mmCIF file of the N, C-alpha and C atoms, coordinates in Angstrom:
data_MODEL
# 
_entry.id   MODEL 
# 
loop_
_atom_site.group_PDB 
_atom_site.id 
_atom_site.type_symbol 
_atom_site.label_atom_id 
_atom_site.label_alt_id 
_atom_site.label_comp_id 
_atom_site.label_asym_id 
_atom_site.label_entity_id 
_atom_site.label_seq_id 
_atom_site.pdbx_PDB_ins_code 
_atom_site.Cartn_x 
_atom_site.Cartn_y 
_atom_site.Cartn_z 
_atom_site.occupancy 
_atom_site.B_iso_or_equiv 
_atom_site.pdbx_formal_charge 
_atom_site.auth_seq_id 
_atom_site.auth_comp_id 
_atom_site.auth_asym_id 
_atom_site.auth_atom_id 
_atom_site.pdbx_PDB_model_num 
ATOM 1   N N  . MET A 1 1  ? -13.280 45.062 -34.384 1.00 0.00 ? 1  MET A N  1 
ATOM 2   C CA . MET A 1 1  ? -13.791 44.385 -32.910 1.00 0.00 ? 1  MET A CA 1 
ATOM 3   C C  . MET A 1 1  ? -12.675 43.226 -32.275 1.00 0.00 ? 1  MET A C  1 
ATOM 4   N N  . GLU A 1 2  ? -11.870 43.185 -33.274 1.00 0.00 ? 2  GLU A N  1 
ATOM 5   C CA . GLU A 1 2  ? -10.784 42.173 -33.418 1.00 0.00 ? 2  GLU A CA 1 
ATOM 6   C C  . GLU A 1 2  ? -9.594  42.566 -31.961 1.00 0.00 ? 2  GLU A C  1 
ATOM 7   N N  . SER A 1 3  ? -9.184  43.482 -32.098 1.00 0.00 ? 3  SER A N  1 
ATOM 8   C CA . SER A 1 3  ? -8.567  44.422 -31.446 1.00 0.00 ? 3  SER A CA 1 
ATOM 9   C C  . SER A 1 3  ? -8.583  44.362 -29.877 1.00 0.00 ? 3  SER A C  1 
ATOM 10  N N  . LYS A 1 4  ? -10.101 44.316 -29.846 1.00 0.00 ? 4  LYS A N  1 
ATOM 11  C CA . LYS A 1 4  ? -10.680 44.671 -28.679 1.00 0.00 ? 4  LYS A CA 1 
ATOM 12  C C  . LYS A 1 4  ? -10.118 43.482 -27.534 1.00 0.00 ? 4  LYS A C  1 
ATOM 13  N N  . ASP A 1 5  ? -10.339 42.317 -28.520 1.00 0.00 ? 5  ASP A N  1 
ATOM 14  C CA . ASP A 1 5  ? -10.377 41.330 -27.866 1.00 0.00 ? 5  ASP A CA 1 
ATOM 15  C C  . ASP A 1 5  ? -9.018  40.600 -27.458 1.00 0.00 ? 5  ASP A C  1 
ATOM 16  N N  . LYS A 1 6  ? -8.354  41.494 -28.851 1.00 0.00 ? 6  LYS A N  1 
ATOM 17  C CA . LYS A 1 6  ? -7.066  41.278 -28.186 1.00 0.00 ? 6  LYS A CA 1 
ATOM 18  C C  . LYS A 1 6  ? -6.496  41.749 -26.568 1.00 0.00 ? 6  LYS A C  1 
ATOM 19  N N  . ASP A 1 7  ? -7.455  42.915 -26.428 1.00 0.00 ? 7  ASP A N  1 
ATOM 20  C CA . ASP A 1 7  ? -6.842  43.987 -25.442 1.00 0.00 ? 7  ASP A CA 1 
ATOM 21  C C  . ASP A 1 7  ? -7.395  42.805 -24.290 1.00 0.00 ? 7  ASP A C  1 
ATOM 22  N N  . LYS A 1 8  ? -8.497  42.129 -24.524 1.00 0.00 ? 8  LYS A N  1 
ATOM 23  C CA . LYS A 1 8  ? -8.814  41.394 -22.768 1.00 0.00 ? 8  LYS A CA 1 
ATOM 24  C C  . LYS A 1 8  ? -8.110  40.284 -22.323 1.00 0.00 ? 8  LYS A C  1 
ATOM 25  N N  . GLU A 1 9  ? -6.908  39.458 -23.374 1.00 0.00 ? 9  GLU A N  1 
ATOM 26  C CA . GLU A 1 9  ? -6.127  39.008 -23.265 1.00 0.00 ? 9  GLU A CA 1 
ATOM 27  C C  . GLU A 1 9  ? -5.200  39.531 -22.316 1.00 0.00 ? 9  GLU A C  1 
ATOM 28  N N  . LYS A 1 10 ? -4.902  38.744 -21.144 1.00 0.00 ? 10 LYS A N  1 
ATOM 29  C CA . LYS A 1 10 ? -4.070  39.183 -20.029 1.00 0.00 ? 10 LYS A CA 1 
ATOM 30  C C  . LYS A 1 10 ? -2.949  38.554 -20.442 1.00 0.00 ? 10 LYS A C  1 
ATOM 31  N N  . LYS A 1 11 ? -1.911  39.466 -20.170 1.00 0.00 ? 11 LYS A N  1 
ATOM 32  C CA . LYS A 1 11 ? -0.570  38.980 -20.614 1.00 0.00 ? 11 LYS A CA 1 
ATOM 33  C C  . LYS A 1 11 ? 0.770   38.974 -19.033 1.00 0.00 ? 11 LYS A C  1 
ATOM 34  N N  . GLN A 1 12 ? 1.515   37.340 -18.949 1.00 0.00 ? 12 GLN A N  1 
ATOM 35  C CA . GLN A 1 12 ? 1.831   37.426 -17.882 1.00 0.00 ? 12 GLN A CA 1 
ATOM 36  C C  . GLN A 1 12 ? 2.957   37.842 -17.945 1.00 0.00 ? 12 GLN A C  1 
ATOM 37  N N  . VAL A 1 13 ? 3.986   38.382 -16.603 1.00 0.00 ? 13 VAL A N  1 
ATOM 38  C CA . VAL A 1 13 ? 4.990   38.862 -16.794 1.00 0.00 ? 13 VAL A CA 1 
ATOM 39  C C  . VAL A 1 13 ? 6.040   37.816 -15.062 1.00 0.00 ? 13 VAL A C  1 
ATOM 40  N N  . LEU A 1 14 ? 6.692   38.028 -15.134 1.00 0.00 ? 14 LEU A N  1 
ATOM 41  C CA . LEU A 1 14 ? 7.607   37.300 -14.078 1.00 0.00 ? 14 LEU A CA 1 
ATOM 42  C C  . LEU A 1 14 ? 8.086   38.761 -13.255 1.00 0.00 ? 14 LEU A C  1 
ATOM 43  N N  . LEU A 1 15 ? 7.512   39.254 -12.385 1.00 0.00 ? 15 LEU A N  1 
ATOM 44  C CA . LEU A 1 15 ? 8.294   40.003 -11.501 1.00 0.00 ? 15 LEU A CA 1 
ATOM 45  C C  . LEU A 1 15 ? 8.810   39.760 -10.242 1.00 0.00 ? 15 LEU A C  1 
ATOM 46  N N  . ARG A 1 16 ? 9.873   40.195 -10.274 1.00 0.00 ? 16 ARG A N  1 
ATOM 47  C CA . ARG A 1 16 ? 10.819  39.746 -8.813  1.00 0.00 ? 16 ARG A CA 1 
ATOM 48  C C  . ARG A 1 16 ? 10.607  41.235 -7.785  1.00 0.00 ? 16 ARG A C  1 
ATOM 49  N N  . LEU A 1 17 ? 9.742   41.301 -6.270  1.00 0.00 ? 17 LEU A N  1 
ATOM 50  C CA . LEU A 1 17 ? 9.830   42.447 -5.725  1.00 0.00 ? 17 LEU A CA 1 
ATOM 51  C C  . LEU A 1 17 ? 10.683  41.949 -4.422  1.00 0.00 ? 17 LEU A C  1 
ATOM 52  N N  . SER A 1 18 ? 11.543  42.829 -3.804  1.00 0.00 ? 18 SER A N  1 
ATOM 53  C CA . SER A 1 18 ? 11.916  42.804 -2.590  1.00 0.00 ? 18 SER A CA 1 
ATOM 54  C C  . SER A 1 18 ? 10.606  42.787 -1.725  1.00 0.00 ? 18 SER A C  1 
ATOM 55  N N  . PRO A 1 19 ? 10.847  41.917 -0.390  1.00 0.00 ? 19 PRO A N  1 
ATOM 56  C CA . PRO A 1 19 ? 10.264  41.563 0.706   1.00 0.00 ? 19 PRO A CA 1 
ATOM 57  C C  . PRO A 1 19 ? 9.247   42.244 1.623   1.00 0.00 ? 19 PRO A C  1 
ATOM 58  N N  . SER A 1 20 ? 10.196  43.800 1.604   1.00 0.00 ? 20 SER A N  1 
ATOM 59  C CA . SER A 1 20 ? 9.844   44.363 2.156   1.00 0.00 ? 20 SER A CA 1 
ATOM 60  C C  . SER A 1 20 ? 8.464   45.248 0.989   1.00 0.00 ? 20 SER A C  1 
ATOM 61  N N  . LEU A 1 21 ? 8.444   45.967 -0.663  1.00 0.00 ? 21 LEU A N  1 
ATOM 62  C CA . LEU A 1 21 ? 8.122   46.314 -1.298  1.00 0.00 ? 21 LEU A CA 1 
ATOM 63  C C  . LEU A 1 21 ? 6.454   45.588 -0.928  1.00 0.00 ? 21 LEU A C  1 
ATOM 64  N N  . TRP A 1 22 ? 6.890   43.648 -1.034  1.00 0.00 ? 22 TRP A N  1 
ATOM 65  C CA . TRP A 1 22 ? 5.867   43.221 -1.114  1.00 0.00 ? 22 TRP A CA 1 
ATOM 66  C C  . TRP A 1 22 ? 4.935   43.235 -0.337  1.00 0.00 ? 22 TRP A C  1 
ATOM 67  N N  . LYS A 1 23 ? 5.313   43.509 0.987   1.00 0.00 ? 23 LYS A N  1 
ATOM 68  C CA . LYS A 1 23 ? 4.538   43.666 2.132   1.00 0.00 ? 23 LYS A CA 1 
ATOM 69  C C  . LYS A 1 23 ? 3.517   45.079 1.983   1.00 0.00 ? 23 LYS A C  1 
ATOM 70  N N  . GLU A 1 24 ? 3.888   45.807 1.758   1.00 0.00 ? 24 GLU A N  1 
ATOM 71  C CA . GLU A 1 24 ? 3.674   47.426 1.482   1.00 0.00 ? 24 GLU A CA 1 
ATOM 72  C C  . GLU A 1 24 ? 2.816   46.988 0.597   1.00 0.00 ? 24 GLU A C  1 
ATOM 73  N N  . LEU A 1 25 ? 2.725   46.112 -0.454  1.00 0.00 ? 25 LEU A N  1 
ATOM 74  C CA . LEU A 1 25 ? 2.162   46.065 -1.558  1.00 0.00 ? 25 LEU A CA 1 
ATOM 75  C C  . LEU A 1 25 ? 1.208   45.249 -1.121  1.00 0.00 ? 25 LEU A C  1 
ATOM 76  N N  . ALA A 1 26 ? 1.215   44.437 -0.323  1.00 0.00 ? 26 ALA A N  1 
ATOM 77  C CA . ALA A 1 26 ? -0.450  43.794 0.273   1.00 0.00 ? 26 ALA A CA 1 
ATOM 78  C C  . ALA A 1 26 ? -1.319  44.510 1.053   1.00 0.00 ? 26 ALA A C  1 
ATOM 79  N N  . ALA A 1 27 ? -0.202  45.014 2.448   1.00 0.00 ? 27 ALA A N  1 
ATOM 80  C CA . ALA A 1 27 ? -1.015  45.980 3.065   1.00 0.00 ? 27 ALA A CA 1 
ATOM 81  C C  . ALA A 1 27 ? -1.665  46.848 1.999   1.00 0.00 ? 27 ALA A C  1 
ATOM 82  N N  . TRP A 1 28 ? -1.390  47.572 1.135   1.00 0.00 ? 28 TRP A N  1 
ATOM 83  C CA . TRP A 1 28 ? -2.344  48.439 0.646   1.00 0.00 ? 28 TRP A CA 1 
ATOM 84  C C  . TRP A 1 28 ? -3.498  47.739 -0.079  1.00 0.00 ? 28 TRP A C  1 
ATOM 85  N N  . ALA A 1 29 ? -3.117  46.272 -1.176  1.00 0.00 ? 29 ALA A N  1 
ATOM 86  C CA . ALA A 1 29 ? -4.088  46.052 -1.929  1.00 0.00 ? 29 ALA A CA 1 
ATOM 87  C C  . ALA A 1 29 ? -4.969  45.712 -0.720  1.00 0.00 ? 29 ALA A C  1 
ATOM 88  N N  . GLU A 1 30 ? -4.732  44.969 0.250   1.00 0.00 ? 30 GLU A N  1 
ATOM 89  C CA . GLU A 1 30 ? -5.950  44.982 1.248   1.00 0.00 ? 30 GLU A CA 1 
ATOM 90  C C  . GLU A 1 30 ? -6.737  45.960 1.686   1.00 0.00 ? 30 GLU A C  1 
ATOM 91  N N  . ASP A 1 31 ? -6.024  47.568 2.087   1.00 0.00 ? 31 ASP A N  1 
ATOM 92  C CA . ASP A 1 31 ? -6.830  48.104 2.586   1.00 0.00 ? 31 ASP A CA 1 
ATOM 93  C C  . ASP A 1 31 ? -7.885  48.434 1.158   1.00 0.00 ? 31 ASP A C  1 
ATOM 94  N N  . GLU A 1 32 ? -7.570  48.311 -0.176  1.00 0.00 ? 32 GLU A N  1 
ATOM 95  C CA . GLU A 1 32 ? -8.118  48.246 -1.002  1.00 0.00 ? 32 GLU A CA 1 
ATOM 96  C C  . GLU A 1 32 ? -9.183  47.491 -1.782  1.00 0.00 ? 32 GLU A C  1 
ATOM 97  N N  . PHE A 1 33 ? -9.072  46.007 -0.909  1.00 0.00 ? 33 PHE A N  1 
ATOM 98  C CA . PHE A 1 33 ? -10.224 45.489 -1.564  1.00 0.00 ? 33 PHE A CA 1 
ATOM 99  C C  . PHE A 1 33 ? -9.390  44.635 -2.591  1.00 0.00 ? 33 PHE A C  1 
ATOM 100 N N  . ARG A 1 34 ? -8.272  44.610 -2.806  1.00 0.00 ? 34 ARG A N  1 
ATOM 101 C CA . ARG A 1 34 ? -8.009  43.675 -4.421  1.00 0.00 ? 34 ARG A CA 1 
ATOM 102 C C  . ARG A 1 34 ? -6.891  43.077 -3.743  1.00 0.00 ? 34 ARG A C  1 
ATOM 103 N N  . SER A 1 35 ? -6.507  42.059 -4.871  1.00 0.00 ? 35 SER A N  1 
ATOM 104 C CA . SER A 1 35 ? -5.421  41.135 -4.839  1.00 0.00 ? 35 SER A CA 1 
ATOM 105 C C  . SER A 1 35 ? -4.422  41.985 -4.938  1.00 0.00 ? 35 SER A C  1 
ATOM 106 N N  . ILE A 1 36 ? -3.194  40.969 -4.443  1.00 0.00 ? 36 ILE A N  1 
ATOM 107 C CA . ILE A 1 36 ? -1.764  41.855 -4.755  1.00 0.00 ? 36 ILE A CA 1 
ATOM 108 C C  . ILE A 1 36 ? -1.351  41.844 -6.491  1.00 0.00 ? 36 ILE A C  1 
ATOM 109 N N  . ASN A 1 37 ? -2.270  40.906 -7.315  1.00 0.00 ? 37 ASN A N  1 
ATOM 110 C CA . ASN A 1 37 ? -2.187  41.167 -8.411  1.00 0.00 ? 37 ASN A CA 1 
ATOM 111 C C  . ASN A 1 37 ? -2.864  42.364 -9.387  1.00 0.00 ? 37 ASN A C  1 
ATOM 112 N N  . GLY A 1 38 ? -4.144  42.293 -8.627  1.00 0.00 ? 38 GLY A N  1 
ATOM 113 C CA . GLY A 1 38 ? -4.949  43.621 -8.697  1.00 0.00 ? 38 GLY A CA 1 
ATOM 114 C C  . GLY A 1 38 ? -4.320  45.013 -8.961  1.00 0.00 ? 38 GLY A C  1 
ATOM 115 N N  . GLN A 1 39 ? -3.997  44.777 -7.622  1.00 0.00 ? 39 GLN A N  1 
ATOM 116 C CA . GLN A 1 39 ? -3.204  46.119 -6.973  1.00 0.00 ? 39 GLN A CA 1 
ATOM 117 C C  . GLN A 1 39 ? -2.381  46.499 -8.311  1.00 0.00 ? 39 GLN A C  1 
ATOM 118 N N  . ILE A 1 40 ? -1.440  45.732 -8.312  1.00 0.00 ? 40 ILE A N  1 
ATOM 119 C CA . ILE A 1 40 ? -0.330  45.690 -8.727  1.00 0.00 ? 40 ILE A CA 1 
ATOM 120 C C  . ILE A 1 40 ? -0.439  46.696 -10.848 1.00 0.00 ? 40 ILE A C  1 
ATOM 121 N N  . GLU A 1 41 ? -1.756  45.330 -10.499 1.00 0.00 ? 41 GLU A N  1 
ATOM 122 C CA . GLU A 1 41 ? -2.079  45.850 -11.996 1.00 0.00 ? 41 GLU A CA 1 
ATOM 123 C C  . GLU A 1 41 ? -2.825  47.855 -12.229 1.00 0.00 ? 41 GLU A C  1 
ATOM 124 N N  . TYR A 1 42 ? -3.397  47.985 -11.252 1.00 0.00 ? 42 TYR A N  1 
ATOM 125 C CA . TYR A 1 42 ? -3.965  49.474 -11.111 1.00 0.00 ? 42 TYR A CA 1 
ATOM 126 C C  . TYR A 1 42 ? -3.295  49.979 -11.147 1.00 0.00 ? 42 TYR A C  1 
ATOM 127 N N  . LEU A 1 43 ? -2.430  50.059 -10.225 1.00 0.00 ? 43 LEU A N  1 
ATOM 128 C CA . LEU A 1 43 ? -1.199  51.261 -9.632  1.00 0.00 ? 43 LEU A CA 1 
ATOM 129 C C  . LEU A 1 43 ? -0.518  51.154 -11.229 1.00 0.00 ? 43 LEU A C  1 
ATOM 130 N N  . LEU A 1 44 ? -0.223  50.320 -12.118 1.00 0.00 ? 44 LEU A N  1 
ATOM 131 C CA . LEU A 1 44 ? 0.695   50.268 -13.320 1.00 0.00 ? 44 LEU A CA 1 
ATOM 132 C C  . LEU A 1 44 ? -0.315  51.091 -14.497 1.00 0.00 ? 44 LEU A C  1 
ATOM 133 N N  . SER A 1 45 ? -1.453  50.529 -14.256 1.00 0.00 ? 45 SER A N  1 
ATOM 134 C CA . SER A 1 45 ? -2.778  51.509 -15.208 1.00 0.00 ? 45 SER A CA 1 
ATOM 135 C C  . SER A 1 45 ? -3.085  52.736 -15.330 1.00 0.00 ? 45 SER A C  1 
ATOM 136 N N  . GLU A 1 46 ? -3.227  53.700 -13.660 1.00 0.00 ? 46 GLU A N  1 
ATOM 137 C CA . GLU A 1 46 ? -3.006  54.589 -13.181 1.00 0.00 ? 46 GLU A CA 1 
ATOM 138 C C  . GLU A 1 46 ? -1.384  55.201 -13.545 1.00 0.00 ? 46 GLU A C  1 
ATOM 139 N N  . SER A 1 47 ? 0.084   55.421 -13.644 1.00 0.00 ? 47 SER A N  1 
ATOM 140 C CA . SER A 1 47 ? 0.771   55.464 -14.193 1.00 0.00 ? 47 SER A CA 1 
ATOM 141 C C  . SER A 1 47 ? 0.851   55.564 -15.516 1.00 0.00 ? 47 SER A C  1 
ATOM 142 N N  . VAL A 1 48 ? 0.270   54.737 -16.384 1.00 0.00 ? 48 VAL A N  1 
ATOM 143 C CA . VAL A 1 48 ? -0.179  55.445 -17.602 1.00 0.00 ? 48 VAL A CA 1 
ATOM 144 C C  . VAL A 1 48 ? -0.658  56.612 -18.309 1.00 0.00 ? 48 VAL A C  1 
ATOM 145 N N  . LYS A 1 49 ? -1.713  56.102 -17.034 1.00 0.00 ? 49 LYS A N  1 
ATOM 146 C CA . LYS A 1 49 ? -2.626  57.587 -17.499 1.00 0.00 ? 49 LYS A CA 1 
ATOM 147 C C  . LYS A 1 49 ? -2.472  58.311 -17.404 1.00 0.00 ? 49 LYS A C  1 
ATOM 148 N N  . ARG A 1 50 ? -1.521  59.064 -15.991 1.00 0.00 ? 50 ARG A N  1 
ATOM 149 C CA . ARG A 1 50 ? -1.016  59.716 -15.930 1.00 0.00 ? 50 ARG A CA 1 
ATOM 150 C C  . ARG A 1 50 ? 0.011   60.514 -16.765 1.00 0.00 ? 50 ARG A C  1 
ATOM 151 N N  . ARG A 1 51 ? 1.181   59.534 -17.339 1.00 0.00 ? 51 ARG A N  1 
ATOM 152 C CA . ARG A 1 51 ? 2.022   59.678 -18.559 1.00 0.00 ? 51 ARG A CA 1 
ATOM 153 C C  . ARG A 1 51 ? 1.581   60.317 -19.582 1.00 0.00 ? 51 ARG A C  1 
ATOM 154 N N  . LYS A 1 52 ? 0.255   59.652 -20.048 1.00 0.00 ? 52 LYS A N  1 
ATOM 155 C CA . LYS A 1 52 ? -0.252  60.054 -20.954 1.00 0.00 ? 52 LYS A CA 1 
ATOM 156 C C  . LYS A 1 52 ? -0.879  61.324 -21.461 1.00 0.00 ? 52 LYS A C  1 
ATOM 157 N N  . ALA A 1 53 ? -1.428  61.675 -19.540 1.00 0.00 ? 53 ALA A N  1 
ATOM 158 C CA . ALA A 1 53 ? -2.056  63.192 -19.308 1.00 0.00 ? 53 ALA A CA 1 
ATOM 159 C C  . ALA A 1 53 ? -0.803  64.070 -19.242 1.00 0.00 ? 53 ALA A C  1 
ATOM 160 N N  . GLY A 1 54 ? 0.382   63.698 -18.635 1.00 0.00 ? 54 GLY A N  1 
ATOM 161 C CA . GLY A 1 54 ? 1.424   64.660 -18.857 1.00 0.00 ? 54 GLY A CA 1 
ATOM 162 C C  . GLY A 1 54 ? 1.760   65.274 -19.927 1.00 0.00 ? 54 GLY A C  1 
ATOM 163 N N  . LYS A 1 55 ? 2.113   64.496 -21.116 1.00 0.00 ? 55 LYS A N  1 
ATOM 164 C CA . LYS A 1 55 ? 2.480   64.524 -22.666 1.00 0.00 ? 55 LYS A CA 1 
ATOM 165 C C  . LYS A 1 55 ? 1.312   65.315 -22.911 1.00 0.00 ? 55 LYS A C  1 
ATOM 166 N N  . ASP A 1 56 ? 0.079   65.022 -22.435 1.00 0.00 ? 56 ASP A N  1 
ATOM 167 C CA . ASP A 1 56 ? -0.967  65.920 -23.899 1.00 0.00 ? 56 ASP A CA 1 
ATOM 168 C C  . ASP A 1 56 ? -0.806  67.285 -23.021 1.00 0.00 ? 56 ASP A C  1 
ATOM 169 N N  . ILE A 1 57 ? -0.960  67.307 -21.486 1.00 0.00 ? 57 ILE A N  1 
ATOM 170 C CA . ILE A 1 57 ? -0.626  68.655 -20.842 1.00 0.00 ? 57 ILE A CA 1 
ATOM 171 C C  . ILE A 1 57 ? 1.072   69.160 -21.201 1.00 0.00 ? 57 ILE A C  1 
ATOM 172 N N  . LYS A 1 58 ? 1.864   68.554 -21.348 1.00 0.00 ? 58 LYS A N  1 
ATOM 173 C CA . LYS A 1 58 ? 3.589   69.678 -22.316 1.00 0.00 ? 58 LYS A CA 1 
ATOM 174 C C  . LYS A 1 58 ? 2.674   69.039 -23.383 1.00 0.00 ? 58 LYS A C  1 
ATOM 175 N N  . LYS A 1 59 ? 2.226   69.031 -24.515 1.00 0.00 ? 59 LYS A N  1 
ATOM 176 C CA . LYS A 1 59 ? 2.192   69.358 -25.873 1.00 0.00 ? 59 LYS A CA 1 
ATOM 177 C C  . LYS A 1 59 ? 1.204   70.130 -26.091 1.00 0.00 ? 59 LYS A C  1 
ATOM 178 N N  . ASP A 1 60 ? -0.260  70.556 -25.237 1.00 0.00 ? 60 ASP A N  1 
ATOM 179 C CA . ASP A 1 60 ? -0.488  72.039 -25.127 1.00 0.00 ? 60 ASP A CA 1 
ATOM 180 C C  . ASP A 1 60 ? -0.002  72.980 -24.549 1.00 0.00 ? 60 ASP A C  1 
ATOM 181 N N  . GLU A 1 61 ? 1.190   72.585 -23.781 1.00 0.00 ? 61 GLU A N  1 
ATOM 182 C CA . GLU A 1 61 ? 2.156   74.038 -23.570 1.00 0.00 ? 61 GLU A CA 1 
ATOM 183 C C  . GLU A 1 61 ? 2.870   74.166 -24.337 1.00 0.00 ? 61 GLU A C  1 
ATOM 184 N N  . ASP A 1 62 ? 3.568   73.460 -24.781 1.00 0.00 ? 62 ASP A N  1 
ATOM 185 C CA . ASP A 1 62 ? 4.152   73.728 -26.195 1.00 0.00 ? 62 ASP A CA 1 
ATOM 186 C C  . ASP A 1 62 ? 3.664   74.328 -27.693 1.00 0.00 ? 62 ASP A C  1 
ATOM 187 N N  . GLU A 1 63 ? 2.630   73.722 -27.822 1.00 0.00 ? 63 GLU A N  1 
ATOM 188 C CA . GLU A 1 63 ? 1.940   74.468 -29.006 1.00 0.00 ? 63 GLU A CA 1 
ATOM 189 C C  . GLU A 1 63 ? 1.740   75.970 -28.177 1.00 0.00 ? 63 GLU A C  1 
ATOM 190 N N  . THR A 1 64 ? 1.162   76.787 -27.375 1.00 0.00 ? 64 THR A N  1 
ATOM 191 C CA . THR A 1 64 ? 1.008   77.348 -27.278 1.00 0.00 ? 64 THR A CA 1 
ATOM 192 C C  . THR A 1 64 ? 2.441   78.558 -26.705 1.00 0.00 ? 64 THR A C  1 
ATOM 193 N N  . ASP A 1 65 ? 3.290   78.207 -27.119 1.00 0.00 ? 65 ASP A N  1 
ATOM 194 C CA . ASP A 1 65 ? 4.486   78.901 -26.810 1.00 0.00 ? 65 ASP A CA 1 
ATOM 195 C C  . ASP A 1 65 ? 5.020   79.356 -28.227 1.00 0.00 ? 65 ASP A C  1 
# 
């Protein structure tokens, strides 16, 4: 149970973005009814999921070769 509690703790990071990227993210976040922070967290989570899924697919392909 302790590791789940630690996962719920949010880590803070300083992130520097160009003004044009900030504007794009702000517009996207607004379209999806999220804060900019929420949008960035969502996008990063999705990227990590895709990366893991890609590794799983690659692993399966390597095992069948």
